[in-house]
C-alpha angles and dihedrals in degrees: 000000000000124000091249092052091047091053092053091048091051091049091050092050090049091058092049095047092051092048093229115187109198114200121225117240091254095059125089104247116237101180107048120174124194120199098177132072093229097048086046089062098050094041092052090049097049113024129087108250092243091057093062115089096169145342128204120272087244089070089073094059105102096199092059105022116073088190097047095124093054091041090061088070094065139064113268131217137199095214094256117152094228095054094043092054090049090058090059095218124193090199130026120196121205142165135227092264097053117111104285092207090055092051092049091049093051091048090048089054089055102258121143107243122183117194116203123211123230120265120234101164142016096273090055089054092050092049094050091050090051093049093048092048092049093048093055097037095251102119095142092051090049094052090047090053092051092046093052092049093049092047094053092047092049090053091053093047092057091068098042115128122253090227109053116219117225119255142154143187110243121192136177113303090020096287117159141175121252136173116329095037131108091236090057090049091049093048091052094045090050092054101260130128108229110227091198090062090047088053090054100254112155116193114339117341142139129277113192122221094254094055090046092053091051091048088060103215119203092202136014127207133194139183117211112211090194109022115209096030125121129211140155090254091058093056092083089064087064096051108131093225089068093066090043089054091057096040094250098318113144119236107263118231117221112187116251092225090074094068113008080098129029113250144116087284086086087082089068089056092048090053092052091049092047093052088053094061114121111265 
């Protein structure tokens, strides 16, 4: 027997010994495992509690997980093959940044693994909600979630100013959020003109202090991934010229958990940004 044939035999035996029961695509999954922070969020929002076998350990981190409180009620995983197999999942949810070799291994073992793309705008968020809802047999709940999000955003847009004030997200080391980011979408939805987009930034890029000064922002925003920490890169956020630029207005903190993953929680961020408009 060749080495390749032996490997296939061993994999087959492993499945039998572990008693894996792989669900077909037409069945409603009852043991869903998420190994990605962003799939954690949508799964926790949409699934019946008894459908969730495990979420990733990242779901417990309150600074980055919008659903941290609910996640604490479920078993967590560290995206290790051994522990995932032990959970006997009938659906595994992953993201683009999960270990590709792990995803390939799980698929080779016969598990159903669905990999979700990143969200960079509202339509991406809607699509991912629809896909998640369909995968777990919760289409009605998915549509309800989208409708509630759209309704809140529409209410905000009704009171947006005709003349958009100039704002920007400013992060450690001068990083900012341009077009094709959730921060850009949120700024626009809240009634702001995003300076980073005007400066030609696409995705996440840097905006040095000189360019920022020339762009004349009326308000600056930031999102701390780990509040309370100190680093050299963060020093730029305390530069006195930033407060002078905005005529004494403090930089406004908008929690990272609202957009580190795409989901209806972006509406919370839009509301914060909208309330910060000059009156």
